[in-house]
Biopython code that builds the backbone (N, CA, C, O; Angstrom):
import numpy as np
from Bio.PDB.StructureBuilder import StructureBuilder

atoms = [
    (1, "MET", "N", (62.176, 83.302, 115.989)),
    (1, "MET", "CA", (62.319, 84.065, 114.769)),
    (1, "MET", "C", (61.030, 83.977, 113.968)),
    (1, "MET", "O", (60.505, 82.889, 113.728)),
    (2, "ASN", "N", (60.540, 85.103, 113.570)),
    (2, "ASN", "CA", (59.336, 85.146, 112.757)),
    (2, "ASN", "C", (59.663, 85.196, 111.272)),
    (2, "ASN", "O", (58.763, 85.289, 110.438)),
    (3, "GLU", "N", (60.943, 85.134, 110.941)),
    (3, "GLU", "CA", (61.375, 85.257, 109.563)),
    (3, "GLU", "C", (61.018, 84.001, 108.775)),
    (3, "GLU", "O", (61.128, 82.883, 109.279)),
    (4, "LYS", "N", (60.587, 84.204, 107.530)),
    (4, "LYS", "CA", (60.302, 83.091, 106.636)),
    (4, "LYS", "C", (61.607, 82.693, 105.948)),
    (4, "LYS", "O", (62.408, 83.562, 105.602)),
    (5, "ASN", "N", (61.829, 81.417, 105.749)),
    (5, "ASN", "CA", (63.041, 80.930, 105.097)),
    (5, "ASN", "C", (63.080, 81.473, 103.666)),
    (5, "ASN", "O", (62.174, 81.191, 102.882)),
    (6, "PRO", "N", (64.126, 82.259, 103.307)),
    (6, "PRO", "CA", (64.166, 82.849, 101.972)),
    (6, "PRO", "C", (64.608, 81.881, 100.882)),
    (6, "PRO", "O", (64.470, 82.194, 99.699)),
    (7, "ASP", "N", (65.127, 80.731, 101.243)),
    (7, "ASP", "CA", (65.584, 79.770, 100.242)),
    (7, "ASP", "C", (64.396, 79.052, 99.618)),
    (7, "ASP", "O", (63.442, 78.712, 100.319)),
    (8, "PRO", "N", (64.442, 78.816, 98.306)),
    (8, "PRO", "CA", (63.334, 78.094, 97.662)),
    (8, "PRO", "C", (63.339, 76.622, 98.076)),
    (8, "PRO", "O", (64.387, 76.033, 98.339)),
    (9, "ASP", "N", (62.156, 76.056, 98.124)),
    (9, "ASP", "CA", (62.028, 74.642, 98.465)),
    (9, "ASP", "C", (62.474, 73.815, 97.260)),
    (9, "ASP", "O", (61.874, 73.919, 96.190)),
    (10, "PRO", "N", (63.521, 72.994, 97.415)),
    (10, "PRO", "CA", (64.029, 72.248, 96.252)),
    (10, "PRO", "C", (63.025, 71.247, 95.691)),
    (10, "PRO", "O", (63.154, 70.840, 94.537)),
    (11, "PHE", "N", (62.017, 70.836, 96.484)),
    (11, "PHE", "CA", (61.043, 69.859, 96.003)),
    (11, "PHE", "C", (59.980, 70.507, 95.127)),
    (11, "PHE", "O", (59.356, 69.830, 94.311)),
    (12, "THR", "N", (59.764, 71.831, 95.290)),
    (12, "THR", "CA", (58.730, 72.506, 94.502)),
    (12, "THR", "C", (59.302, 73.480, 93.469)),
    (12, "THR", "O", (58.534, 74.105, 92.738)),
    (13, "THR", "N", (60.603, 73.623, 93.390)),
    (13, "THR", "CA", (61.223, 74.530, 92.426)),
    (13, "THR", "C", (61.374, 73.807, 91.097)),
    (13, "THR", "O", (62.008, 72.753, 91.041)),
    (14, "PRO", "N", (60.801, 74.356, 90.016)),
    (14, "PRO", "CA", (60.920, 73.689, 88.719)),
    (14, "PRO", "C", (62.339, 73.787, 88.179)),
    (14, "PRO", "O", (63.033, 74.776, 88.412)),
    (15, "GLY", "N", (62.765, 72.761, 87.459)),
    (15, "GLY", "CA", (64.055, 72.771, 86.802)),
    (15, "GLY", "C", (65.193, 72.219, 87.630)),
    (15, "GLY", "O", (66.318, 72.140, 87.138)),
    (16, "LEU", "N", (64.943, 71.832, 88.873)),
    (16, "LEU", "CA", (66.018, 71.276, 89.690)),
    (16, "LEU", "C", (66.033, 69.764, 89.558)),
    (16, "LEU", "O", (64.986, 69.116, 89.549)),
    (17, "GLU", "N", (67.216, 69.221, 89.457)),
    (17, "GLU", "CA", (67.373, 67.776, 89.413)),
    (17, "GLU", "C", (67.454, 67.254, 90.846)),
    (17, "GLU", "O", (67.655, 68.031, 91.780)),
    (18, "PRO", "N", (67.302, 65.965, 91.020)),
    (18, "PRO", "CA", (67.460, 65.414, 92.366)),
    (18, "PRO", "C", (68.846, 65.741, 92.914)),
    (18, "PRO", "O", (69.848, 65.578, 92.218)),
    (19, "GLY", "N", (68.898, 66.189, 94.126)),
    (19, "GLY", "CA", (70.155, 66.580, 94.741)),
    (19, "GLY", "C", (70.410, 68.074, 94.648)),
    (19, "GLY", "O", (71.399, 68.568, 95.191)),
    (20, "GLY", "N", (69.530, 68.800, 93.967)),
    (20, "GLY", "CA", (69.662, 70.252, 93.906)),
    (20, "GLY", "C", (70.415, 70.782, 92.713)),
    (20, "GLY", "O", (70.635, 71.990, 92.624)),
    (21, "GLY", "N", (70.822, 69.922, 91.781)),
    (21, "GLY", "CA", (71.553, 70.387, 90.605)),
    (21, "GLY", "C", (70.628, 71.045, 89.595)),
    (21, "GLY", "O", (69.410, 70.883, 89.664)),
    (22, "VAL", "N", (71.200, 71.781, 88.666)),
    (22, "VAL", "CA", (70.423, 72.445, 87.625)),
    (22, "VAL", "C", (70.857, 71.875, 86.279)),
    (22, "VAL", "O", (72.050, 71.858, 85.976)),
    (23, "PRO", "N", (69.908, 71.407, 85.465)),
    (23, "PRO", "CA", (70.276, 70.854, 84.158)),
    (23, "PRO", "C", (70.781, 71.948, 83.226)),
    (23, "PRO", "O", (70.471, 73.120, 83.436)),
    (24, "PRO", "N", (71.561, 71.589, 82.191)),
    (24, "PRO", "CA", (72.063, 72.586, 81.246)),
    (24, "PRO", "C", (70.915, 73.350, 80.589)),
    (24, "PRO", "O", (69.910, 72.756, 80.195)),
    (25, "GLY", "N", (71.070, 74.661, 80.474)),
    (25, "GLY", "CA", (70.042, 75.487, 79.843)),
    (25, "GLY", "C", (69.038, 76.055, 80.817)),
    (25, "GLY", "O", (68.250, 76.920, 80.435)),
    (26, "GLU", "N", (69.031, 75.620, 82.028)),
    (26, "GLU", "CA", (68.107, 76.139, 83.043)),
    (26, "GLU", "C", (68.759, 77.258, 83.825)),
    (26, "GLU", "O", (69.974, 77.265, 84.019)),
    (27, "THR", "N", (67.963, 78.190, 84.267)),
    (27, "THR", "CA", (68.455, 79.257, 85.132)),
    (27, "THR", "C", (68.297, 78.795, 86.576)),
    (27, "THR", "O", (67.205, 78.393, 86.978)),
    (28, "PRO", "N", (69.371, 78.847, 87.361)),
    (28, "PRO", "CA", (69.240, 78.413, 88.743)),
    (28, "PRO", "C", (68.369, 79.385, 89.533)),
    (28, "PRO", "O", (68.262, 80.555, 89.166)),
    (29, "PRO", "N", (67.753, 78.920, 90.602)),
    (29, "PRO", "CA", (66.926, 79.812, 91.412)),
    (29, "PRO", "C", (67.788, 80.890, 92.060)),
    (29, "PRO", "O", (68.970, 80.688, 92.334)),
    (30, "ALA", "N", (67.168, 82.029, 92.294)),
    (30, "ALA", "CA", (67.893, 83.139, 92.927)),
    (30, "ALA", "C", (68.246, 82.762, 94.356)),
    (30, "ALA", "O", (67.513, 82.035, 95.026)),
    (31, "GLU", "N", (69.384, 83.274, 94.805)),
    (31, "GLU", "CA", (69.774, 82.980, 96.175)),
    (31, "GLU", "C", (68.940, 83.815, 97.139)),
    (31, "GLU", "O", (68.459, 84.894, 96.794)),
    (32, "GLY", "N", (68.779, 83.303, 98.338)),
    (32, "GLY", "CA", (67.993, 83.999, 99.338)),
    (32, "GLY", "C", (68.735, 85.180, 99.931)),
    (32, "GLY", "O", (69.965, 85.201, 99.984)),
    (33, "SER", "N", (67.975, 86.149, 100.371)),
    (33, "SER", "CA", (68.558, 87.321, 101.014)),
    (33, "SER", "C", (68.417, 87.166, 102.520)),
    (33, "SER", "O", (67.341, 86.849, 103.027)),
    (34, "THR", "N", (69.498, 87.390, 103.215)),
    (34, "THR", "CA", (69.459, 87.261, 104.675)),
    (34, "THR", "C", (69.983, 88.537, 105.321)),
    (34, "THR", "O", (71.124, 88.555, 105.784)),
    (35, "PRO", "N", (69.189, 89.603, 105.368)),
    (35, "PRO", "CA", (69.667, 90.856, 105.930)),
    (35, "PRO", "C", (69.928, 90.770, 107.425)),
    (35, "PRO", "O", (70.657, 91.602, 107.965)),
    (36, "TRP", "N", (69.362, 89.801, 108.095)),
    (36, "TRP", "CA", (69.550, 89.680, 109.533)),
    (36, "TRP", "C", (70.784, 88.851, 109.877)),
    (36, "TRP", "O", (71.065, 88.632, 111.056)),
    (37, "ALA", "N", (71.528, 88.385, 108.872)),
    (37, "ALA", "CA", (72.709, 87.561, 109.123)),
    (37, "ALA", "C", (73.839, 88.417, 109.684)),
    (37, "ALA", "O", (73.933, 89.607, 109.384)),
    (38, "GLY", "N", (74.668, 87.823, 110.474)),
    (38, "GLY", "CA", (75.817, 88.525, 111.036)),
    (38, "GLY", "C", (75.540, 89.029, 112.446)),
    (38, "GLY", "O", (74.407, 88.986, 112.924)),
    (39, "PRO", "N", (76.584, 89.503, 113.098)),
    (39, "PRO", "CA", (76.412, 89.957, 114.474)),
    (39, "PRO", "C", (75.657, 91.284, 114.533)),
    (39, "PRO", "O", (75.749, 92.106, 113.621)),
    (40, "GLN", "N", (74.922, 91.474, 115.602)),
    (40, "GLN", "CA", (74.197, 92.718, 115.824)),
    (40, "GLN", "C", (75.179, 93.772, 116.301)),
    (40, "GLN", "O", (75.873, 93.573, 117.298)),
    (41, "GLU", "N", (75.241, 94.887, 115.599)),
    (41, "GLU", "CA", (76.151, 95.959, 115.986)),
    (41, "GLU", "C", (75.447, 96.844, 117.007)),
    (41, "GLU", "O", (74.390, 97.412, 116.732)),
    (42, "THR", "N", (76.042, 96.950, 118.177)),
    (42, "THR", "CA", (75.409, 97.716, 119.249)),
    (42, "THR", "C", (76.149, 99.002, 119.564)),
    (42, "THR", "O", (75.596, 99.863, 120.249)),
    (43, "TYR", "N", (77.386, 99.169, 119.086)),
    (43, "TYR", "CA", (78.160, 100.367, 119.385)),
    (43, "TYR", "C", (78.549, 101.050, 118.090)),
    (43, "TYR", "O", (79.283, 100.481, 117.281)),
    (44, "ASN", "N", (78.073, 102.244, 117.890)),
    (44, "ASN", "CA", (78.433, 103.042, 116.726)),
    (44, "ASN", "C", (79.101, 104.311, 117.219)),
    (44, "ASN", "O", (78.423, 105.207, 117.722)),
    (45, "PRO", "N", (80.427, 104.405, 117.084)),
    (45, "PRO", "CA", (81.107, 105.614, 117.558)),
    (45, "PRO", "C", (80.680, 106.831, 116.739)),
    (45, "PRO", "O", (80.262, 106.684, 115.591)),
    (46, "PRO", "N", (80.780, 108.024, 117.313)),
    (46, "PRO", "CA", (80.385, 109.220, 116.575)),
    (46, "PRO", "C", (81.316, 109.474, 115.392)),
    (46, "PRO", "O", (82.484, 109.087, 115.409)),
    (47, "LYS", "N", (80.790, 110.117, 114.389)),
    (47, "LYS", "CA", (81.577, 110.433, 113.200)),
    (47, "LYS", "C", (82.485, 111.621, 113.491)),
    (47, "LYS", "O", (82.202, 112.420, 114.384)),
    (48, "GLY", "N", (83.562, 111.735, 112.749)),
    (48, "GLY", "CA", (84.447, 112.879, 112.872)),
    (48, "GLY", "C", (85.611, 112.621, 113.816)),
    (48, "GLY", "O", (85.727, 111.557, 114.424)),
    (49, "TRP", "N", (86.475, 113.636, 113.918)),
    (49, "TRP", "CA", (87.663, 113.532, 114.754)),
    (49, "TRP", "C", (87.350, 113.983, 116.169)),
    (49, "TRP", "O", (86.559, 114.903, 116.380)),
    (50, "ALA", "N", (87.978, 113.327, 117.137)),
    (50, "ALA", "CA", (87.879, 113.772, 118.520)),
    (50, "ALA", "C", (88.764, 115.005, 118.693)),
    (50, "ALA", "O", (89.694, 115.215, 117.914)),
    (51, "LYS", "N", (88.482, 115.810, 119.696)),
    (51, "LYS", "CA", (89.224, 117.057, 119.898)),
    (51, "LYS", "C", (90.690, 116.805, 120.233)),
    (51, "LYS", "O", (91.555, 117.538, 119.753)),
    (52, "GLY", "N", (90.995, 115.796, 121.036)),
    (52, "GLY", "CA", (92.374, 115.523, 121.450)),
    (52, "GLY", "C", (93.291, 115.180, 120.288)),
    (52, "GLY", "O", (94.305, 115.855, 120.111)),
    (53, "PRO", "N", (92.982, 114.156, 119.481)),
    (53, "PRO", "CA", (93.860, 113.813, 118.359)),
    (53, "PRO", "C", (93.969, 114.934, 117.326)),
    (53, "PRO", "O", (95.041, 115.151, 116.761)),
    (54, "LEU", "N", (92.876, 115.643, 117.077)),
    (54, "LEU", "CA", (92.918, 116.729, 116.105)),
    (54, "LEU", "C", (93.826, 117.856, 116.607)),
    (54, "LEU", "O", (94.581, 118.429, 115.822)),
    (55, "THR", "N", (93.764, 118.180, 117.888)),
    (55, "THR", "CA", (94.628, 119.205, 118.472)),
    (55, "THR", "C", (96.090, 118.780, 118.385)),
    (55, "THR", "O", (96.950, 119.591, 118.042)),
    (56, "LEU", "N", (96.374, 117.530, 118.691)),
    (56, "LEU", "CA", (97.742, 117.020, 118.621)),
    (56, "LEU", "C", (98.294, 117.088, 117.188)),
    (56, "LEU", "O", (99.454, 117.449, 116.989)),
    (57, "ILE", "N", (97.486, 116.751, 116.213)),
    (57, "ILE", "CA", (97.913, 116.809, 114.816)),
    (57, "ILE", "C", (98.205, 118.254, 114.407)),
    (57, "ILE", "O", (99.196, 118.517, 113.725)),
    (58, "ILE", "N", (97.363, 119.175, 114.812)),
    (58, "ILE", "CA", (97.572, 120.589, 114.479)),
    (58, "ILE", "C", (98.858, 121.099, 115.109)),
    (58, "ILE", "O", (99.611, 121.829, 114.465)),
    (59, "ILE", "N", (99.123, 120.726, 116.359)),
    (59, "ILE", "CA", (100.352, 121.159, 117.041)),
    (59, "ILE", "C", (101.584, 120.619, 116.321)),
    (59, "ILE", "O", (102.550, 121.355, 116.119)),
    (60, "VAL", "N", (101.565, 119.357, 115.934)),
    (60, "VAL", "CA", (102.707, 118.756, 115.228)),
    (60, "VAL", "C", (102.932, 119.447, 113.885)),
    (60, "VAL", "O", (104.077, 119.700, 113.511)),
    (61, "VAL", "N", (101.875, 119.751, 113.163)),
    (61, "VAL", "CA", (102.000, 120.421, 111.860)),
    (61, "VAL", "C", (102.574, 121.822, 112.042)),
    (61, "VAL", "O", (103.438, 122.233, 111.267)),
    (62, "VAL", "N", (102.114, 122.565, 113.048)),
    (62, "VAL", "CA", (102.622, 123.914, 113.290)),
    (62, "VAL", "C", (104.099, 123.861, 113.688)),
    (62, "VAL", "O", (104.891, 124.687, 113.234)),
    (63, "LEU", "N", (104.476, 122.892, 114.535)),
    (63, "LEU", "CA", (105.881, 122.772, 114.929)),
    (63, "LEU", "C", (106.773, 122.419, 113.731)),
    (63, "LEU", "O", (107.870, 122.962, 113.600)),
    (64, "CYS", "N", (106.317, 121.528, 112.871)),
    (64, "CYS", "CA", (107.101, 121.172, 111.678)),
    (64, "CYS", "C", (107.240, 122.373, 110.744)),
    (64, "CYS", "O", (108.320, 122.618, 110.205)),
    (65, "ALA", "N", (106.165, 123.116, 110.553)),
    (65, "ALA", "CA", (106.226, 124.300, 109.694)),
    (65, "ALA", "C", (107.173, 125.335, 110.288)),
    (65, "ALA", "O", (107.931, 125.960, 109.546)),
    (66, "ALA", "N", (107.151, 125.536, 111.614)),
    (66, "ALA", "CA", (108.055, 126.497, 112.260)),
    (66, "ALA", "C", (109.506, 126.042, 112.117)),
    (66, "ALA", "O", (110.390, 126.866, 111.882)),
    (67, "PHE", "N", (109.757, 124.752, 112.255)),
    (67, "PHE", "CA", (111.115, 124.234, 112.095)),
    (67, "PHE", "C", (111.650, 124.509, 110.696)),
    (67, "PHE", "O", (112.771, 124.994, 110.542)),
    (68, "PHE", "N", (110.853, 124.201, 109.676)),
    (68, "PHE", "CA", (111.318, 124.399, 108.304)),
    (68, "PHE", "C", (111.455, 125.889, 107.964)),
    (68, "PHE", "O", (112.336, 126.272, 107.195)),
    (69, "LEU", "N", (110.601, 126.709, 108.525)),
    (69, "LEU", "CA", (110.725, 128.146, 108.316)),
    (69, "LEU", "C", (112.017, 128.666, 108.950)),
    (69, "LEU", "O", (112.742, 129.446, 108.333)),
    (70, "ALA", "N", (112.307, 128.233, 110.185)),
    (70, "ALA", "CA", (113.541, 128.646, 110.856)),
    (70, "ALA", "C", (114.757, 128.113, 110.105)),
    (70, "ALA", "O", (115.756, 128.820, 109.968)),
    (71, "PHE", "N", (114.687, 126.901, 109.627)),
    (71, "PHE", "CA", (115.794, 126.294, 108.876)),
    (71, "PHE", "C", (116.045, 127.089, 107.591)),
    (71, "PHE", "O", (117.197, 127.326, 107.229)),
    (72, "ALA", "N", (114.977, 127.502, 106.900)),
    (72, "ALA", "CA", (115.124, 128.278, 105.674)),
    (72, "ALA", "C", (115.721, 129.640, 105.976)),
    (72, "ALA", "O", (116.534, 130.139, 105.198)),
    (73, "LEU", "N", (115.333, 130.258, 107.097)),
    (73, "LEU", "CA", (115.885, 131.551, 107.468)),
    (73, "LEU", "C", (117.366, 131.463, 107.798)),
    (73, "LEU", "O", (118.128, 132.370, 107.462)),
    (74, "VAL", "N", (117.787, 130.377, 108.455)),
    (74, "VAL", "CA", (119.184, 130.177, 108.801)),
    (74, "VAL", "C", (120.019, 129.961, 107.529)),
    (74, "VAL", "O", (121.132, 130.477, 107.423)),
    (75, "LEU", "N", (119.489, 129.212, 106.584)),
    (75, "LEU", "CA", (120.206, 128.964, 105.338)),
    (75, "LEU", "C", (120.275, 130.215, 104.456)),
    (75, "LEU", "O", (121.195, 130.360, 103.651)),
    (76, "ALA", "N", (119.316, 131.102, 104.607)),
    (76, "ALA", "CA", (119.265, 132.296, 103.763)),
    (76, "ALA", "C", (120.345, 133.299, 104.155)),
    (76, "ALA", "O", (120.653, 134.168, 103.340)),
    (77, "ARG", "N", (120.935, 133.241, 105.333)),
    (77, "ARG", "CA", (121.947, 134.194, 105.783)),
    (77, "ARG", "C", (123.258, 133.955, 105.134)),
    (77, "ARG", "O", (124.221, 134.673, 105.404)),
]
sb = StructureBuilder()
sb.init_structure("model")
sb.init_model(0)
sb.init_chain("A")
sb.init_seg("    ")
for serial, (resi, resn, name, xyz) in enumerate(atoms, 1):
    if name == "N":
        sb.init_residue(resn, " ", resi, " ")
    sb.init_atom(name, np.array(xyz, "f"), 0.0, 1.0, " ", f" {name:<3s}", serial, name[0])
structure = sb.get_structure()
């Protein structure tokens, strides 16, 4: 790793007490940023809906609409 340690050195940071504590009235040092932390994501699925599930959803919606339309027509008689 060529990354430099982002954490401040407790021996050279002003205002730190022995053991890493901060006395009252002092601002603690900023925390380090570690953008490389966590697992490397290697698989990014494509955005949007696949054709199969979208087609199935459309078919179910059309069938439900046809059922309710037929039901309304039967009740209207």
